[in-house]
TORKOLTOR-615259 format. One line per field, with one value per residue (C-alpha): residue in one letter; x, y, z. Coordinates in nm, 4 decimals, m for minus. Last residue first. Layout:
N
aa = c(a;...)
xx = c(X;...)
yy = c(Y;...)
zz = c(Z;...)
REM end
This chain:
225
aa = c(e;a;v;f;c;y;l;l;g;a;g;g;v;s;i;l;n;e;q;t;c;g;p;t;g;h;s;s;n;w;p;s;g;p;v;q;f;s;y;r;d;a;h;g;v;w;a;s;g;t;t;s;s;t;w;n;n;c;t;r;d;e;g;a;p;y;a;t;g;d;m;r;s;g;t;l;v;d;h;e;t;t;d;p;t;g;d;i;r;s;s;f;r;n;g;n;e;d;l;t;h;e;y;n;f;n;s;n;d;f;h;l;s;e;l;n;t;a;m;v;v;g;k;a;n;a;w;p;g;n;g;i;r;d;r;a;n;v;a;n;p;g;q;t;s;l;y;a;r;w;t;r;a;g;k;g;v;a;t;a;l;a;q;c;h;a;d;a;g;a;l;g;g;l;d;g;g;k;g;l;g;k;s;t;i;f;f;s;m;e;p;p;p;a;s;a;d;p;q;a;a;t;a;l;e;s;s;f;i;g;a;a;m;a;a;a;f;s;l;a;k;k;s;t;m)
xx = c(12.9660;12.6106;12.4710;12.1393;11.7395;11.4743;11.1663;10.7736;10.5224;10.2406;10.1498;9.8983;9.7457;9.5063;9.7554;9.9690;9.6593;9.5671;9.9112;9.8496;10.1151;9.8804;9.7822;10.0942;10.3578;10.4772;10.7153;11.0389;11.2611;11.1894;11.0653;10.7727;10.8197;10.6171;10.1865;9.9872;9.9030;10.2321;10.4585;10.8648;10.8037;10.9388;10.7351;10.8948;10.7053;10.7245;10.5554;10.3062;10.2139;9.9762;9.9119;10.1662;10.4580;10.8199;11.0000;11.1240;10.8091;10.6171;10.9049;10.7505;10.6245;10.5984;10.8415;11.2384;11.3885;11.3419;11.6318;11.8737;11.8610;11.8553;11.5127;11.4363;11.3593;11.1255;11.1727;10.9067;10.8170;10.4984;10.4496;10.2297;9.9628;9.6520;9.3406;9.5139;9.6160;9.8207;10.1832;10.1366;9.9230;10.2079;10.2613;10.6013;10.8674;11.0530;11.4317;11.3564;11.5019;11.2683;11.3442;11.3658;11.4963;11.1653;10.9279;11.2248;11.5270;11.7442;11.7393;11.9133;12.1034;12.1005;12.0285;12.1879;12.4526;12.5735;12.6003;12.7745;12.7571;12.3472;12.1552;12.3885;12.1465;12.3198;11.9515;11.9126;11.9571;12.3104;12.4869;12.8046;12.8346;12.9174;12.7535;12.4140;12.3671;12.4674;12.2238;11.9057;12.0328;11.9901;11.8880;12.0584;11.8106;11.4902;11.4403;11.5142;11.6161;11.5929;11.7004;11.7272;12.0795;12.2302;12.5608;12.7274;12.7001;12.3073;12.2849;12.1476;11.7893;11.6581;11.9782;11.8658;11.5065;11.6386;11.9095;11.6574;11.3997;11.6879;11.7780;11.4337;11.4058;11.7518;11.6092;11.3280;11.0871;10.9422;10.6489;10.4950;10.2606;10.2704;10.3051;10.6630;10.6642;10.6781;10.8935;11.1522;11.3062;11.6627;12.0229;12.3443;12.2827;12.6347;12.7486;12.7264;12.9635;13.2681;13.1977;13.0655;13.4290;13.3378;13.5442;13.8333;14.0881;13.9518;13.9500;14.3289;14.4207;14.2325;14.4184;14.7459;14.6811;14.6065;14.9567;15.0951;14.9431;14.9995;15.4052;15.3963;15.2392;15.5042;15.7980;15.7050;15.6319;16.0069;16.1705;15.9714;15.6933)
yy = c(28.8002;28.8227;28.6922;28.5517;28.6446;28.4535;28.7051;28.6584;28.8737;28.6957;28.4045;28.1526;28.2794;28.5004;28.6393;28.7734;28.9477;29.0908;29.2547;29.4602;29.3107;29.1493;28.7860;28.6341;28.4544;28.0914;27.8270;28.0005;28.0287;27.6801;27.5149;27.2806;26.8787;26.7702;26.7569;26.9023;27.2476;27.2526;27.1911;27.2743;27.4173;27.7633;27.7866;28.0208;28.3358;28.5527;28.8951;29.0637;29.4083;29.6864;29.7862;29.7653;29.8465;29.9050;29.5849;29.6025;29.7203;29.4281;29.1808;28.9565;29.2102;29.0680;29.2376;29.2518;28.9544;28.7225;28.7299;28.4732;28.2500;27.9189;27.8686;28.1457;28.4901;28.7936;28.5957;28.6924;28.3616;28.1688;27.9386;28.1522;27.8674;27.8369;27.6325;27.3077;27.3550;27.0214;27.1338;27.0343;27.3415;27.5766;27.8255;27.8707;27.7334;27.8613;27.9694;28.3186;28.4435;28.2137;27.8670;27.6621;27.3290;27.0963;27.2921;27.2367;27.3893;27.1170;26.9238;27.2353;27.0614;27.2471;27.5813;27.5925;27.3494;27.5511;27.8925;27.7071;27.4919;27.4997;27.4711;27.4018;27.2923;27.5408;27.5675;27.9111;27.8305;27.7743;27.8968;27.8375;28.0119;28.2398;28.6098;28.6787;28.9572;28.7741;28.4888;28.7232;28.8475;29.2124;29.3986;29.6815;29.7692;29.5604;29.3262;29.2821;28.9809;28.8948;28.7051;28.9799;29.0984;29.0235;29.2108;29.0679;29.2347;29.2185;28.8838;28.9463;28.8345;29.1991;29.2493;28.9533;29.0925;29.4482;29.3393;29.1481;29.4679;29.6616;29.4145;29.4383;29.8324;29.8652;29.6353;29.8810;30.0020;29.6424;29.7442;29.4117;29.3932;29.6552;29.4479;29.4283;29.0713;28.8487;28.5941;28.6310;28.2934;28.2454;28.2268;28.2611;28.1354;28.0342;27.7280;27.4685;27.4737;27.2109;26.9242;26.6884;26.7097;26.5161;26.1398;26.1513;26.1935;25.8752;25.7015;25.7767;25.6894;25.3345;25.3041;25.4039;25.1799;24.8996;24.9249;24.9561;24.6178;24.4816;24.5564;24.4273;24.0930;24.0554;24.1237;23.8732;23.6123;23.6419;23.6932;23.3637;23.3446)
zz = c(13.9305;13.8021;14.1040;13.9233;14.0020;13.8447;13.8370;13.9452;13.7600;13.9545;13.6893;13.6176;13.2796;13.4400;13.6985;13.4148;13.2242;13.5518;13.6326;13.2893;13.0086;12.7939;12.7095;12.8436;12.6202;12.6169;12.7717;12.7574;13.0202;13.2814;12.9800;13.0091;13.0521;13.3173;13.2509;13.5045;13.4031;13.1693;13.4204;13.4645;13.8301;13.6820;13.4100;13.1801;13.0353;12.7628;12.7906;12.5767;12.4566;12.5679;12.9277;13.2238;12.9870;13.0441;13.0586;12.7147;12.5396;12.7463;12.6566;12.4125;12.1468;11.7825;11.5619;11.6840;11.7447;12.0296;12.2717;12.3817;12.6755;12.4922;12.5393;12.3819;12.5995;12.7528;13.0948;13.3101;13.5261;13.5196;13.8158;14.0108;14.0494;14.1762;14.1044;14.1125;14.4937;14.5913;14.5285;14.1663;14.0904;14.1752;14.4657;14.4815;14.6910;15.0188;15.0812;15.1597;14.8451;14.6697;14.5846;14.2149;14.3552;14.4550;14.1704;13.9232;13.7777;13.8995;13.5617;13.4071;13.1177;12.8456;12.9246;13.2726;13.1879;12.9175;13.1123;13.3994;13.6657;13.7407;14.0386;14.2912;14.6221;14.9156;15.0549;14.9052;14.5628;14.4118;14.0671;13.9344;13.7514;13.4480;13.5275;13.4691;13.2291;12.8691;12.9369;12.9357;12.5797;12.5317;12.2033;12.1242;11.8430;11.9017;12.1714;12.5564;12.7617;13.1396;13.3994;13.6681;13.8062;14.1530;14.2177;14.5548;14.9121;14.9149;15.0628;15.4272;15.3520;15.2601;15.0600;14.7886;14.7800;14.7482;14.4732;14.2880;14.2701;14.1493;13.8738;13.7547;13.7777;13.5799;13.3090;13.2108;13.5176;13.5977;13.3928;13.2749;13.5458;13.7808;14.1226;14.1446;14.1847;14.5006;14.6478;14.3548;14.2127;14.3610;14.2292;14.4151;14.7662;14.9009;14.8407;15.0762;15.4077;15.3934;15.6789;15.4210;15.2202;14.9030;14.9016;14.6546;14.9500;15.1224;14.7878;14.7773;15.1276;15.0489;14.7485;14.9454;15.2146;15.0224;14.7724;15.1530;15.2286;14.9106;14.9377;15.2775;15.1669;14.8927;15.0964;15.3589;15.0920;14.9333;15.3136;15.3775;15.6274)
REM end
């Protein structure tokens, strides 16, 4: 081999090795632990319809369920909006992400992807604090579903204006009013495409009212820090 050819061969080998090292460096580290849980749908509601004890009571429910599975060291908040004077937007209560479920699947990287690119919010990945799925018609039990989740929110995570009650009197009523809910499985009956956070209202605020349209008073909980 001539010296010129030898130099060319050596340069090619070096370039190949360098490219290989870059490709290896670009691969995700399979040994890295999955992200810690920072989102879940509650395994149960409070059982009092739309009366959650206000935002503070809903947050306490999220915190208690997280604590029960060893994740209570962080600050958890319910994804809920309120209406009227000093209205609160659900999106402003839950930090900036990213958020992962109990299996380490990233549900959304930030508020933008949460509300406008939220394909992981579905029956497969919207898990409770124990890593279990909620009851849904698409799981083979067509007459039973608990896919309604209380939010009181529009699709962009903001509050509805004052007027028609969509938050059960800001989450203090278990009788009159209505609650706006999302569909955790993204299905309306068995048709896909329903929003995870803003699908329809309930006929009232009793526990029976929530159950009658496919709910159980469940909440979405997010790490807010």
